PDB file of N, CA, C, O and CB in Angstrom:
ATOM      1  N   MET A   1     -90.054 -18.200 189.630  1.00  0.00           N
ATOM      2  CA  MET A   1     -89.956 -19.124 190.767  1.00  0.00           C
ATOM      3  C   MET A   1     -88.963 -18.381 191.737  1.00  0.00           C
ATOM      4  O   MET A   1     -89.243 -18.469 192.932  1.00  0.00           O
ATOM      5  CB  MET A   1     -89.424 -20.655 190.312  1.00  0.00           C
ATOM      6  N   LYS A   2     -87.950 -17.732 191.425  1.00  0.00           N
ATOM      7  CA  LYS A   2     -87.140 -17.076 192.332  1.00  0.00           C
ATOM      8  C   LYS A   2     -87.864 -16.086 193.134  1.00  0.00           C
ATOM      9  O   LYS A   2     -87.585 -15.911 194.320  1.00  0.00           O
ATOM     10  CB  LYS A   2     -86.072 -16.477 191.670  1.00  0.00           C
ATOM     11  N   ASP A   3     -88.861 -15.380 192.480  1.00  0.00           N
ATOM     12  CA  ASP A   3     -89.569 -14.424 193.207  1.00  0.00           C
ATOM     13  C   ASP A   3     -90.444 -14.927 194.363  1.00  0.00           C
ATOM     14  O   ASP A   3     -90.663 -14.269 195.380  1.00  0.00           O
ATOM     15  CB  ASP A   3     -90.356 -13.715 192.299  1.00  0.00           C
ATOM     16  N   LYS A   4     -90.951 -16.221 194.099  1.00  0.00           N
ATOM     17  CA  LYS A   4     -91.876 -16.794 195.053  1.00  0.00           C
ATOM     18  C   LYS A   4     -91.032 -17.375 196.201  1.00  0.00           C
ATOM     19  O   LYS A   4     -91.561 -17.451 197.310  1.00  0.00           O
ATOM     20  CB  LYS A   4     -92.799 -17.893 194.379  1.00  0.00           C
ATOM     21  N   ILE A   5     -89.809 -17.776 196.037  1.00  0.00           N
ATOM     22  CA  ILE A   5     -88.817 -18.156 197.071  1.00  0.00           C
ATOM     23  C   ILE A   5     -88.524 -16.990 197.837  1.00  0.00           C
ATOM     24  O   ILE A   5     -88.598 -17.055 199.064  1.00  0.00           O
ATOM     25  CB  ILE A   5     -87.541 -18.737 196.506  1.00  0.00           C
ATOM     26  N   ALA A   6     -88.194 -15.915 197.256  1.00  0.00           N
ATOM     27  CA  ALA A   6     -87.964 -14.603 197.957  1.00  0.00           C
ATOM     28  C   ALA A   6     -89.108 -14.234 198.926  1.00  0.00           C
ATOM     29  O   ALA A   6     -88.902 -13.901 200.093  1.00  0.00           O
ATOM     30  CB  ALA A   6     -87.805 -13.461 196.908  1.00  0.00           C
ATOM     31  N   HIS A   7     -90.228 -14.310 198.403  1.00  0.00           N
ATOM     32  CA  HIS A   7     -91.516 -14.063 199.231  1.00  0.00           C
ATOM     33  C   HIS A   7     -91.516 -15.078 200.389  1.00  0.00           C
ATOM     34  O   HIS A   7     -91.628 -14.680 201.548  1.00  0.00           O
ATOM     35  CB  HIS A   7     -92.904 -14.244 198.313  1.00  0.00           C
ATOM     36  N   ALA A   8     -91.396 -16.338 200.100  1.00  0.00           N
ATOM     37  CA  ALA A   8     -91.465 -17.306 201.216  1.00  0.00           C
ATOM     38  C   ALA A   8     -90.404 -17.157 202.220  1.00  0.00           C
ATOM     39  O   ALA A   8     -90.649 -17.387 203.404  1.00  0.00           O
ATOM     40  CB  ALA A   8     -91.414 -18.666 200.715  1.00  0.00           C
ATOM     41  N   LEU A   9     -89.146 -16.756 201.792  1.00  0.00           N
ATOM     42  CA  LEU A   9     -88.032 -16.527 202.766  1.00  0.00           C
ATOM     43  C   LEU A   9     -88.380 -15.315 203.608  1.00  0.00           C
ATOM     44  O   LEU A   9     -88.070 -15.327 204.799  1.00  0.00           O
ATOM     45  CB  LEU A   9     -86.635 -16.309 202.031  1.00  0.00           C
ATOM     46  N   LEU A  10     -88.988 -14.290 203.090  1.00  0.00           N
ATOM     47  CA  LEU A  10     -89.243 -13.068 203.821  1.00  0.00           C
ATOM     48  C   LEU A  10     -90.332 -13.385 204.808  1.00  0.00           C
ATOM     49  O   LEU A  10     -90.251 -12.878 205.927  1.00  0.00           O
ATOM     50  CB  LEU A  10     -89.636 -11.887 202.879  1.00  0.00           C
ATOM     51  N   GLY A  11     -91.356 -14.183 204.505  1.00  0.00           N
ATOM     52  CA  GLY A  11     -92.456 -14.557 205.476  1.00  0.00           C
ATOM     53  C   GLY A  11     -91.903 -15.321 206.506  1.00  0.00           C
ATOM     54  O   GLY A  11     -92.315 -15.154 207.654  1.00  0.00           O
ATOM     55  N   TRP A  12     -90.882 -16.272 206.219  1.00  0.00           N
ATOM     56  CA  TRP A  12     -90.321 -17.170 207.129  1.00  0.00           C
ATOM     57  C   TRP A  12     -89.578 -16.439 208.187  1.00  0.00           C
ATOM     58  O   TRP A  12     -89.659 -16.747 209.376  1.00  0.00           O
ATOM     59  CB  TRP A  12     -89.463 -18.124 206.446  1.00  0.00           C
ATOM     60  N   ILE A  13     -88.781 -15.369 207.688  1.00  0.00           N
ATOM     61  CA  ILE A  13     -87.841 -14.708 208.555  1.00  0.00           C
ATOM     62  C   ILE A  13     -88.710 -13.835 209.428  1.00  0.00           C
ATOM     63  O   ILE A  13     -88.421 -13.794 210.624  1.00  0.00           O
ATOM     64  CB  ILE A  13     -86.732 -13.887 207.761  1.00  0.00           C
ATOM     65  N   ILE A  14     -89.724 -13.140 208.994  1.00  0.00           N
ATOM     66  CA  ILE A  14     -90.568 -12.231 209.815  1.00  0.00           C
ATOM     67  C   ILE A  14     -91.295 -13.119 210.830  1.00  0.00           C
ATOM     68  O   ILE A  14     -91.350 -12.780 212.012  1.00  0.00           O
ATOM     69  CB  ILE A  14     -91.615 -11.386 208.911  1.00  0.00           C
ATOM     70  N   SER A  15     -91.854 -14.250 210.385  1.00  0.00           N
ATOM     71  CA  SER A  15     -92.533 -15.094 211.325  1.00  0.00           C
ATOM     72  C   SER A  15     -91.600 -15.712 212.418  1.00  0.00           C
ATOM     73  O   SER A  15     -92.057 -15.885 213.548  1.00  0.00           O
ATOM     74  CB  SER A  15     -93.224 -16.182 210.564  1.00  0.00           C
ATOM     75  N   LEU A  16     -90.471 -16.008 212.159  1.00  0.00           N
ATOM     76  CA  LEU A  16     -89.525 -16.470 213.097  1.00  0.00           C
ATOM     77  C   LEU A  16     -89.002 -15.331 214.115  1.00  0.00           C
ATOM     78  O   LEU A  16     -88.909 -15.466 215.335  1.00  0.00           O
ATOM     79  CB  LEU A  16     -88.373 -17.073 212.311  1.00  0.00           C
ATOM     80  N   ALA A  17     -88.704 -14.267 213.418  1.00  0.00           N
ATOM     81  CA  ALA A  17     -88.147 -13.054 214.181  1.00  0.00           C
ATOM     82  C   ALA A  17     -89.249 -12.581 215.231  1.00  0.00           C
ATOM     83  O   ALA A  17     -88.991 -12.536 216.434  1.00  0.00           O
ATOM     84  CB  ALA A  17     -87.767 -11.790 213.114  1.00  0.00           C
ATOM     85  N   LEU A  18     -90.427 -12.249 214.737  1.00  0.00           N
ATOM     86  CA  LEU A  18     -91.470 -11.697 215.523  1.00  0.00           C
ATOM     87  C   LEU A  18     -92.169 -12.693 216.361  1.00  0.00           C
ATOM     88  O   LEU A  18     -92.609 -12.367 217.463  1.00  0.00           O
ATOM     89  CB  LEU A  18     -92.411 -11.032 214.687  1.00  0.00           C
ATOM     90  N   GLY A  19     -92.296 -13.908 215.889  1.00  0.00           N
ATOM     91  CA  GLY A  19     -92.867 -15.000 216.888  1.00  0.00           C
ATOM     92  C   GLY A  19     -91.935 -15.240 217.982  1.00  0.00           C
ATOM     93  O   GLY A  19     -92.367 -15.491 219.107  1.00  0.00           O
ATOM     94  N   GLY A  20     -90.620 -15.177 217.721  1.00  0.00           N
ATOM     95  CA  GLY A  20     -89.706 -15.396 218.973  1.00  0.00           C
ATOM     96  C   GLY A  20     -89.580 -14.093 219.795  1.00  0.00           C
ATOM     97  O   GLY A  20     -89.414 -14.162 221.013  1.00  0.00           O
ATOM     98  N   LEU A  21     -89.655 -12.907 219.153  1.00  0.00           N
ATOM     99  CA  LEU A  21     -89.515 -11.695 219.904  1.00  0.00           C
ATOM    100  C   LEU A  21     -90.761 -11.571 220.902  1.00  0.00           C
ATOM    101  O   LEU A  21     -90.602 -11.176 222.057  1.00  0.00           O
ATOM    102  CB  LEU A  21     -89.412 -10.447 218.902  1.00  0.00           C
ATOM    103  N   PHE A  22     -91.922 -11.905 220.424  1.00  0.00           N
ATOM    104  CA  PHE A  22     -93.175 -11.700 221.158  1.00  0.00           C
ATOM    105  C   PHE A  22     -93.558 -12.949 221.886  1.00  0.00           C
ATOM    106  O   PHE A  22     -94.509 -12.936 222.668  1.00  0.00           O
ATOM    107  CB  PHE A  22     -94.301 -11.274 220.224  1.00  0.00           C
ATOM    108  N   GLN A  23     -92.830 -14.067 221.650  1.00  0.00           N
ATOM    109  CA  GLN A  23     -93.065 -15.340 222.163  1.00  0.00           C
ATOM    110  C   GLN A  23     -94.518 -15.801 221.935  1.00  0.00           C
ATOM    111  O   GLN A  23     -95.214 -16.310 222.813  1.00  0.00           O
ATOM    112  CB  GLN A  23     -92.720 -15.349 223.593  1.00  0.00           C
ATOM    113  N   ASN A  24     -94.889 -15.580 220.714  1.00  0.00           N
ATOM    114  CA  ASN A  24     -96.254 -15.920 220.290  1.00  0.00           C
ATOM    115  C   ASN A  24     -96.262 -16.301 218.774  1.00  0.00           C
ATOM    116  O   ASN A  24     -96.086 -15.399 217.954  1.00  0.00           O
ATOM    117  CB  ASN A  24     -97.231 -14.703 220.569  1.00  0.00           C
ATOM    118  N   VAL A  25     -96.451 -17.552 218.368  1.00  0.00           N
ATOM    119  CA  VAL A  25     -96.300 -17.932 217.094  1.00  0.00           C
ATOM    120  C   VAL A  25     -97.436 -17.353 216.199  1.00  0.00           C
ATOM    121  O   VAL A  25     -97.183 -17.126 215.016  1.00  0.00           O
ATOM    122  CB  VAL A  25     -96.229 -19.384 217.055  1.00  0.00           C
ATOM    123  N   VAL A  26     -98.594 -17.118 216.673  1.00  0.00           N
ATOM    124  CA  VAL A  26     -99.643 -16.467 215.935  1.00  0.00           C
ATOM    125  C   VAL A  26     -99.292 -15.022 215.563  1.00  0.00           C
ATOM    126  O   VAL A  26     -99.654 -14.566 214.479  1.00  0.00           O
ATOM    127  CB  VAL A  26    -100.909 -16.500 216.734  1.00  0.00           C
ATOM    128  N   ILE A  27     -98.624 -14.329 216.406  1.00  0.00           N
ATOM    129  CA  ILE A  27     -98.270 -12.945 216.027  1.00  0.00           C
ATOM    130  C   ILE A  27     -97.231 -13.035 214.961  1.00  0.00           C
ATOM    131  O   ILE A  27     -97.396 -12.290 213.995  1.00  0.00           O
ATOM    132  CB  ILE A  27     -97.751 -12.102 217.243  1.00  0.00           C
ATOM    133  N   GLY A  28     -96.231 -13.788 214.970  1.00  0.00           N
ATOM    134  CA  GLY A  28     -95.278 -14.011 213.950  1.00  0.00           C
ATOM    135  C   GLY A  28     -95.947 -14.290 212.647  1.00  0.00           C
ATOM    136  O   GLY A  28     -95.697 -13.618 211.646  1.00  0.00           O
ATOM    137  N   PHE A  29     -96.809 -15.291 212.655  1.00  0.00           N
ATOM    138  CA  PHE A  29     -97.547 -15.669 211.414  1.00  0.00           C
ATOM    139  C   PHE A  29     -98.383 -14.537 210.815  1.00  0.00           C
ATOM    140  O   PHE A  29     -98.337 -14.262 209.616  1.00  0.00           O
ATOM    141  CB  PHE A  29     -98.465 -16.843 211.703  1.00  0.00           C
ATOM    142  N   VAL A  30     -99.150 -13.892 211.703  1.00  0.00           N
ATOM    143  CA  VAL A  30     -99.989 -12.735 211.175  1.00  0.00           C
ATOM    144  C   VAL A  30     -99.224 -11.657 210.599  1.00  0.00           C
ATOM    145  O   VAL A  30     -99.571 -11.143 209.535  1.00  0.00           O
ATOM    146  CB  VAL A  30    -100.822 -12.144 212.230  1.00  0.00           C
ATOM    147  N   PHE A  31     -98.114 -11.251 211.294  1.00  0.00           N
ATOM    148  CA  PHE A  31     -97.274 -10.271 210.681  1.00  0.00           C
ATOM    149  C   PHE A  31     -96.583 -10.608 209.386  1.00  0.00           C
ATOM    150  O   PHE A  31     -96.389  -9.761 208.514  1.00  0.00           O
ATOM    151  CB  PHE A  31     -96.311  -9.920 211.592  1.00  0.00           C
ATOM    152  N   GLY A  32     -96.225 -11.837 209.287  1.00  0.00           N
ATOM    153  CA  GLY A  32     -95.694 -12.338 208.133  1.00  0.00           C
ATOM    154  C   GLY A  32     -96.583 -12.189 206.847  1.00  0.00           C
ATOM    155  O   GLY A  32     -96.143 -11.785 205.770  1.00  0.00           O
ATOM    156  N   CYS A  33     -97.929 -12.574 207.087  1.00  0.00           N
ATOM    157  CA  CYS A  33     -98.830 -12.533 206.058  1.00  0.00           C
ATOM    158  C   CYS A  33     -99.252 -11.173 205.838  1.00  0.00           C
ATOM    159  O   CYS A  33     -99.506 -10.830 204.683  1.00  0.00           O
ATOM    160  CB  CYS A  33     -99.924 -13.382 206.296  1.00  0.00           C
ATOM    161  N   MET A  34     -99.376 -10.256 206.895  1.00  0.00           N
ATOM    162  CA  MET A  34     -99.645  -8.904 206.648  1.00  0.00           C
ATOM    163  C   MET A  34     -98.604  -8.126 205.884  1.00  0.00           C
ATOM    164  O   MET A  34     -98.941  -7.167 205.191  1.00  0.00           O
ATOM    165  CB  MET A  34     -99.870  -8.287 207.864  1.00  0.00           C
ATOM    166  N   THR A  35     -97.337  -8.516 205.991  1.00  0.00           N
ATOM    167  CA  THR A  35     -96.234  -7.988 205.274  1.00  0.00           C
ATOM    168  C   THR A  35     -96.418  -8.251 203.776  1.00  0.00           C
ATOM    169  O   THR A  35     -96.206  -7.401 202.911  1.00  0.00           O
ATOM    170  CB  THR A  35     -94.939  -8.586 205.788  1.00  0.00           C
ATOM    171  N   GLY A  36     -96.843  -9.540 203.540  1.00  0.00           N
ATOM    172  CA  GLY A  36     -97.047  -9.862 202.163  1.00  0.00           C
ATOM    173  C   GLY A  36     -98.206  -9.272 201.614  1.00  0.00           C
ATOM    174  O   GLY A  36     -98.173  -8.967 200.422  1.00  0.00           O
ATOM    175  N   ALA A  37     -99.378  -9.025 202.377  1.00  0.00           N
ATOM    176  CA  ALA A  37    -100.561  -8.304 201.810  1.00  0.00           C
ATOM    177  C   ALA A  37    -100.255  -6.855 201.580  1.00  0.00           C
ATOM    178  O   ALA A  37    -100.741  -6.300 200.595  1.00  0.00           O
ATOM    179  CB  ALA A  37    -101.779  -8.417 202.739  1.00  0.00           C
ATOM    180  N   ALA A  38     -99.419  -6.146 202.487  1.00  0.00           N
ATOM    181  CA  ALA A  38     -99.124  -4.843 202.323  1.00  0.00           C
ATOM    182  C   ALA A  38     -98.171  -4.588 201.108  1.00  0.00           C
ATOM    183  O   ALA A  38     -98.303  -3.568 200.432  1.00  0.00           O
ATOM    184  CB  ALA A  38     -98.573  -4.359 203.567  1.00  0.00           C
ATOM    185  N   LYS A  39     -97.203  -5.527 200.834  1.00  0.00           N
ATOM    186  CA  LYS A  39     -96.327  -5.444 199.790  1.00  0.00           C
ATOM    187  C   LYS A  39     -97.151  -5.459 198.485  1.00  0.00           C
ATOM    188  O   LYS A  39     -96.933  -4.619 197.612  1.00  0.00           O
ATOM    189  CB  LYS A  39     -95.310  -6.556 199.870  1.00  0.00           C
ATOM    190  N   GLU A  40     -98.057  -6.371 198.352  1.00  0.00           N
ATOM    191  CA  GLU A  40     -98.753  -6.621 197.082  1.00  0.00           C
ATOM    192  C   GLU A  40     -99.778  -5.400 196.919  1.00  0.00           C
ATOM    193  O   GLU A  40     -99.914  -4.797 195.854  1.00  0.00           O
ATOM    194  CB  GLU A  40     -99.523  -8.115 197.093  1.00  0.00           C
ATOM    195  N   ALA A  41    -100.427  -5.125 197.996  1.00  0.00           N
ATOM    196  CA  ALA A  41    -101.443  -3.991 197.910  1.00  0.00           C
ATOM    197  C   ALA A  41    -100.794  -2.535 197.822  1.00  0.00           C
ATOM    198  O   ALA A  41    -101.158  -1.746 196.950  1.00  0.00           O
ATOM    199  CB  ALA A  41    -102.386  -4.050 199.199  1.00  0.00           C
ATOM    200  N   ILE A  42     -99.938  -2.255 198.646  1.00  0.00           N
ATOM    201  CA  ILE A  42     -99.475  -0.808 198.758  1.00  0.00           C
ATOM    202  C   ILE A  42     -98.408  -0.704 197.794  1.00  0.00           C
ATOM    203  O   ILE A  42     -98.604   0.068 196.856  1.00  0.00           O
ATOM    204  CB  ILE A  42     -98.970  -0.372 200.214  1.00  0.00           C
ATOM    205  N   TRP A  43     -97.257  -1.367 197.846  1.00  0.00           N
ATOM    206  CA  TRP A  43     -96.040  -1.194 196.995  1.00  0.00           C
ATOM    207  C   TRP A  43     -96.362  -1.602 195.550  1.00  0.00           C
ATOM    208  O   TRP A  43     -96.088  -0.798 194.658  1.00  0.00           O
ATOM    209  CB  TRP A  43     -94.826  -2.059 197.550  1.00  0.00           C
ATOM    210  N   ASP A  44     -96.897  -2.735 195.256  1.00  0.00           N
ATOM    211  CA  ASP A  44     -97.242  -3.089 193.832  1.00  0.00           C
ATOM    212  C   ASP A  44     -98.402  -2.454 193.163  1.00  0.00           C
ATOM    213  O   ASP A  44     -98.299  -2.027 192.013  1.00  0.00           O
ATOM    214  CB  ASP A  44     -97.476  -4.462 193.753  1.00  0.00           C
ATOM    215  N   LYS A  45     -99.578  -2.372 193.886  1.00  0.00           N
ATOM    216  CA  LYS A  45    -100.782  -1.969 193.281  1.00  0.00           C
ATOM    217  C   LYS A  45    -100.941  -0.441 193.467  1.00  0.00           C
ATOM    218  O   LYS A  45    -101.154   0.294 192.502  1.00  0.00           O
ATOM    219  CB  LYS A  45    -101.964  -2.754 193.873  1.00  0.00           C
ATOM    220  N   TRP A  46    -100.823   0.042 194.809  1.00  0.00           N
ATOM    221  CA  TRP A  46    -101.081   1.525 194.878  1.00  0.00           C
ATOM    222  C   TRP A  46    -100.074   2.381 194.374  1.00  0.00           C
ATOM    223  O   TRP A  46    -100.392   3.330 193.657  1.00  0.00           O
ATOM    224  CB  TRP A  46    -101.303   1.941 196.188  1.00  0.00           C
ATOM    225  N   TRP A  47     -98.858   2.147 194.677  1.00  0.00           N
ATOM    226  CA  TRP A  47     -97.706   2.854 194.192  1.00  0.00           C
ATOM    227  C   TRP A  47     -97.092   2.499 192.945  1.00  0.00           C
ATOM    228  O   TRP A  47     -96.132   3.115 192.481  1.00  0.00           O
ATOM    229  CB  TRP A  47     -96.771   2.784 195.082  1.00  0.00           C
ATOM    230  N   LYS A  48     -97.697   1.404 192.341  1.00  0.00           N
ATOM    231  CA  LYS A  48     -97.349   0.908 191.016  1.00  0.00           C
ATOM    232  C   LYS A  48     -95.787   0.686 190.862  1.00  0.00           C
ATOM    233  O   LYS A  48     -95.157   1.073 189.877  1.00  0.00           O
ATOM    234  CB  LYS A  48     -97.868   1.922 189.940  1.00  0.00           C
ATOM    235  N   LYS A  49     -95.236   0.027 191.930  1.00  0.00           N
ATOM    236  CA  LYS A  49     -93.793  -0.154 191.752  1.00  0.00           C
ATOM    237  C   LYS A  49     -93.465  -1.583 191.392  1.00  0.00           C
ATOM    238  O   LYS A  49     -92.299  -1.975 191.338  1.00  0.00           O
ATOM    239  CB  LYS A  49     -93.040   0.247 193.011  1.00  0.00           C
ATOM    240  N   GLY A  50     -94.506  -2.356 191.148  1.00  0.00           N
ATOM    241  CA  GLY A  50     -94.433  -3.803 190.764  1.00  0.00           C
ATOM    242  C   GLY A  50     -95.712  -4.271 190.174  1.00  0.00           C
ATOM    243  O   GLY A  50     -96.601  -3.498 189.816  1.00  0.00           O
ATOM    244  N   THR A  51     -95.774  -5.609 190.083  1.00  0.00           N
ATOM    245  CA  THR A  51     -97.097  -6.200 189.628  1.00  0.00           C
ATOM    246  C   THR A  51     -97.735  -6.925 190.842  1.00  0.00           C
ATOM    247  O   THR A  51     -97.116  -7.881 191.308  1.00  0.00           O
ATOM    248  CB  THR A  51     -96.893  -7.250 188.374  1.00  0.00           C
ATOM    249  N   PRO A  52     -98.798  -6.593 191.342  1.00  0.00           N
ATOM    250  CA  PRO A  52     -99.418  -7.274 192.373  1.00  0.00           C
ATOM    251  C   PRO A  52     -99.963  -8.735 191.847  1.00  0.00           C
ATOM    252  O   PRO A  52    -100.637  -8.868 190.826  1.00  0.00           O
ATOM    253  CB  PRO A  52    -100.561  -6.355 192.932  1.00  0.00           C
ATOM    254  N   GLU A  53     -99.559  -9.806 192.713  1.00  0.00           N
ATOM    255  CA  GLU A  53     -99.852 -11.039 192.445  1.00  0.00           C
ATOM    256  C   GLU A  53    -100.382 -11.777 193.680  1.00  0.00           C
ATOM    257  O   GLU A  53     -99.763 -11.699 194.741  1.00  0.00           O
ATOM    258  CB  GLU A  53     -98.731 -11.633 191.880  1.00  0.00           C
ATOM    259  N   PHE A  54    -101.470 -12.467 193.575  1.00  0.00           N
ATOM    260  CA  PHE A  54    -101.975 -13.108 194.751  1.00  0.00           C
ATOM    261  C   PHE A  54    -100.998 -14.372 195.152  1.00  0.00           C
ATOM    262  O   PHE A  54    -100.792 -14.670 196.328  1.00  0.00           O
ATOM    263  CB  PHE A  54    -103.506 -13.576 194.466  1.00  0.00           C
ATOM    264  N   LEU A  55    -100.480 -15.005 194.159  1.00  0.00           N
ATOM    265  CA  LEU A  55     -99.580 -16.087 194.403  1.00  0.00           C
ATOM    266  C   LEU A  55     -98.408 -15.597 195.223  1.00  0.00           C
ATOM    267  O   LEU A  55     -97.981 -16.336 196.110  1.00  0.00           O
ATOM    268  CB  LEU A  55     -99.117 -16.702 193.102  1.00  0.00           C
ATOM    269  N   ASP A  56     -97.834 -14.390 195.002  1.00  0.00           N
ATOM    270  CA  ASP A  56     -96.857 -13.848 195.846  1.00  0.00           C
ATOM    271  C   ASP A  56     -97.312 -13.734 197.187  1.00  0.00           C
ATOM    272  O   ASP A  56     -96.563 -14.185 198.054  1.00  0.00           O
ATOM    273  CB  ASP A  56     -96.424 -12.613 195.392  1.00  0.00           C
ATOM    274  N   PHE A  57     -98.488 -13.176 197.563  1.00  0.00           N
ATOM    275  CA  PHE A  57     -98.929 -13.125 198.799  1.00  0.00           C
ATOM    276  C   PHE A  57     -99.140 -14.583 199.493  1.00  0.00           C
ATOM    277  O   PHE A  57     -98.836 -14.775 200.670  1.00  0.00           O
ATOM    278  CB  PHE A  57    -100.136 -12.335 198.745  1.00  0.00           C
ATOM    279  N   LEU A  58     -99.659 -15.533 198.700  1.00  0.00           N
ATOM    280  CA  LEU A  58     -99.698 -16.896 199.256  1.00  0.00           C
ATOM    281  C   LEU A  58     -98.311 -17.406 199.619  1.00  0.00           C
ATOM    282  O   LEU A  58     -98.155 -18.036 200.665  1.00  0.00           O
ATOM    283  CB  LEU A  58    -100.348 -17.853 198.262  1.00  0.00           C
ATOM    284  N   ALA A  59     -97.298 -17.157 198.795  1.00  0.00           N
ATOM    285  CA  ALA A  59     -95.938 -17.658 198.967  1.00  0.00           C
ATOM    286  C   ALA A  59     -95.321 -17.004 200.350  1.00  0.00           C
ATOM    287  O   ALA A  59     -94.683 -17.686 201.152  1.00  0.00           O
ATOM    288  CB  ALA A  59     -95.029 -17.261 197.619  1.00  0.00           C
ATOM    289  N   THR A  60     -95.565 -15.718 200.518  1.00  0.00           N
ATOM    290  CA  THR A  60     -95.263 -15.032 201.866  1.00  0.00           C
ATOM    291  C   THR A  60     -95.887 -15.824 203.001  1.00  0.00           C
ATOM    292  O   THR A  60     -95.234 -16.195 203.977  1.00  0.00           O
ATOM    293  CB  THR A  60     -95.829 -13.523 201.908  1.00  0.00           C
ATOM    294  N   CYS A  61     -97.153 -16.060 202.834  1.00  0.00           N
ATOM    295  CA  CYS A  61     -97.982 -16.670 203.925  1.00  0.00           C
ATOM    296  C   CYS A  61     -97.395 -18.065 204.119  1.00  0.00           C
ATOM    297  O   CYS A  61     -97.320 -18.489 205.272  1.00  0.00           O
ATOM    298  CB  CYS A  61     -99.588 -16.729 203.558  1.00  0.00           C
ATOM    299  N   ALA A  62     -96.961 -18.839 203.077  1.00  0.00           N
ATOM    300  CA  ALA A  62     -96.462 -20.119 203.213  1.00  0.00           C
ATOM    301  C   ALA A  62     -95.126 -20.224 204.130  1.00  0.00           C
ATOM    302  O   ALA A  62     -94.917 -21.070 204.999  1.00  0.00           O
ATOM    303  CB  ALA A  62     -96.226 -20.628 201.828  1.00  0.00           C
ATOM    304  N   GLY A  63     -94.280 -19.176 203.734  1.00  0.00           N
ATOM    305  CA  GLY A  63     -93.111 -19.113 204.577  1.00  0.00           C
ATOM    306  C   GLY A  63     -93.361 -18.662 205.958  1.00  0.00           C
ATOM    307  O   GLY A  63     -92.659 -19.123 206.859  1.00  0.00           O
ATOM    308  N   ALA A  64     -94.287 -17.810 206.214  1.00  0.00           N
ATOM    309  CA  ALA A  64     -94.717 -17.506 207.582  1.00  0.00           C
ATOM    310  C   ALA A  64     -95.303 -18.714 208.350  1.00  0.00           C
ATOM    311  O   ALA A  64     -95.132 -18.805 209.566  1.00  0.00           O
ATOM    312  CB  ALA A  64     -95.743 -16.406 207.537  1.00  0.00           C
ATOM    313  N   MET A  65     -96.012 -19.667 207.631  1.00  0.00           N
ATOM    314  CA  MET A  65     -96.570 -20.785 208.171  1.00  0.00           C
ATOM    315  C   MET A  65     -95.465 -21.689 208.625  1.00  0.00           C
ATOM    316  O   MET A  65     -95.529 -22.282 209.703  1.00  0.00           O
ATOM    317  CB  MET A  65     -97.473 -21.428 207.218  1.00  0.00           C
ATOM    318  N   LEU A  66     -94.406 -21.800 207.766  1.00  0.00           N
ATOM    319  CA  LEU A  66     -93.118 -22.623 207.989  1.00  0.00           C
ATOM    320  C   LEU A  66     -92.524 -22.088 209.370  1.00  0.00           C
ATOM    321  O   LEU A  66     -92.230 -22.852 210.290  1.00  0.00           O
ATOM    322  CB  LEU A  66     -91.974 -22.419 206.682  1.00  0.00           C
ATOM    323  N   GLY A  67     -92.386 -20.789 209.424  1.00  0.00           N
ATOM    324  CA  GLY A  67     -91.912 -20.154 210.678  1.00  0.00           C
ATOM    325  C   GLY A  67     -92.761 -20.608 211.818  1.00  0.00           C
ATOM    326  O   GLY A  67     -92.214 -21.060 212.824  1.00  0.00           O
ATOM    327  N   LEU A  68     -94.034 -20.521 211.735  1.00  0.00           N
ATOM    328  CA  LEU A  68     -94.965 -20.849 212.880  1.00  0.00           C
ATOM    329  C   LEU A  68     -94.639 -22.296 213.220  1.00  0.00           C
ATOM    330  O   LEU A  68     -94.505 -22.576 214.412  1.00  0.00           O
ATOM    331  CB  LEU A  68     -96.571 -20.655 212.498  1.00  0.00           C
ATOM    332  N   ILE A  69     -94.502 -23.208 212.333  1.00  0.00           N
ATOM    333  CA  ILE A  69     -94.412 -24.630 212.597  1.00  0.00           C
ATOM    334  C   ILE A  69     -93.025 -24.792 213.255  1.00  0.00           C
ATOM    335  O   ILE A  69     -92.909 -25.547 214.220  1.00  0.00           O
ATOM    336  CB  ILE A  69     -94.590 -25.529 211.250  1.00  0.00           C
ATOM    337  N   MET A  70     -91.970 -24.108 212.766  1.00  0.00           N
ATOM    338  CA  MET A  70     -90.817 -24.357 213.412  1.00  0.00           C
ATOM    339  C   MET A  70     -90.609 -23.845 214.795  1.00  0.00           C
ATOM    340  O   MET A  70     -89.722 -24.286 215.525  1.00  0.00           O
ATOM    341  CB  MET A  70     -89.881 -23.925 212.658  1.00  0.00           C
ATOM    342  N   LEU A  71     -91.584 -22.749 215.200  1.00  0.00           N
ATOM    343  CA  LEU A  71     -91.551 -22.335 216.618  1.00  0.00           C
ATOM    344  C   LEU A  71     -92.362 -23.065 217.535  1.00  0.00           C
ATOM    345  O   LEU A  71     -92.210 -22.948 218.751  1.00  0.00           O
ATOM    346  CB  LEU A  71     -91.918 -21.017 216.746  1.00  0.00           C
ATOM    347  N   LEU A  72     -93.319 -23.901 216.959  1.00  0.00           N
ATOM    348  CA  LEU A  72     -94.249 -24.684 217.877  1.00  0.00           C
ATOM    349  C   LEU A  72     -93.549 -25.417 218.978  1.00  0.00           C
ATOM    350  O   LEU A  72     -93.993 -25.382 220.125  1.00  0.00           O
ATOM    351  CB  LEU A  72     -95.046 -25.703 217.086  1.00  0.00           C
ATOM    352  N   PRO A  73     -92.331 -26.163 218.621  1.00  0.00           N
ATOM    353  CA  PRO A  73     -91.729 -26.939 219.727  1.00  0.00           C
ATOM    354  C   PRO A  73     -91.313 -25.918 220.857  1.00  0.00           C
ATOM    355  O   PRO A  73     -91.232 -26.307 222.022  1.00  0.00           O
ATOM    356  CB  PRO A  73     -90.443 -27.804 219.198  1.00  0.00           C
ATOM    357  N   ALA A  74     -91.091 -24.812 220.561  1.00  0.00           N
ATOM    358  CA  ALA A  74     -90.670 -23.780 221.804  1.00  0.00           C
ATOM    359  C   ALA A  74     -91.826 -23.536 222.716  1.00  0.00           C
ATOM    360  O   ALA A  74     -91.651 -23.003 223.811  1.00  0.00           O
ATOM    361  CB  ALA A  74     -90.178 -22.265 221.262  1.00  0.00           C
ATOM    362  N   ARG A  75     -93.049 -23.927 222.280  1.00  0.00           N
ATOM    363  CA  ARG A  75     -94.214 -23.878 223.184  1.00  0.00           C
ATOM    364  C   ARG A  75     -94.605 -22.495 223.712  1.00  0.00           C
ATOM    365  O   ARG A  75     -94.936 -22.298 224.881  1.00  0.00           O
ATOM    366  CB  ARG A  75     -93.950 -24.752 224.340  1.00  0.00           C
ATOM    367  N   PHE A  76     -94.539 -21.494 222.707  1.00  0.00           N
ATOM    368  CA  PHE A  76     -94.917 -20.204 223.114  1.00  0.00           C
ATOM    369  C   PHE A  76     -96.312 -20.053 223.280  1.00  0.00           C
ATOM    370  O   PHE A  76     -96.777 -18.971 223.636  1.00  0.00           O
ATOM    371  CB  PHE A  76     -94.466 -19.258 222.242  1.00  0.00           C
TER     372      PHE A  76
END
């Protein structure tokens, strides 16, 4: 469970940071999800540094979605 929270937190931070930086909530969300996909595919599967899990990717995207929702009132 702690692992999924860490993934969600990372997705949330990336989404907020990049969504705010580029003033575009979609860019923040997409980069958040892409980071989760890259971590699972490259770091875990290709480089064999961990265990790739689809649920980890989904947790990262869930965090990124929360960031998107939080930025919506800013009307980027």
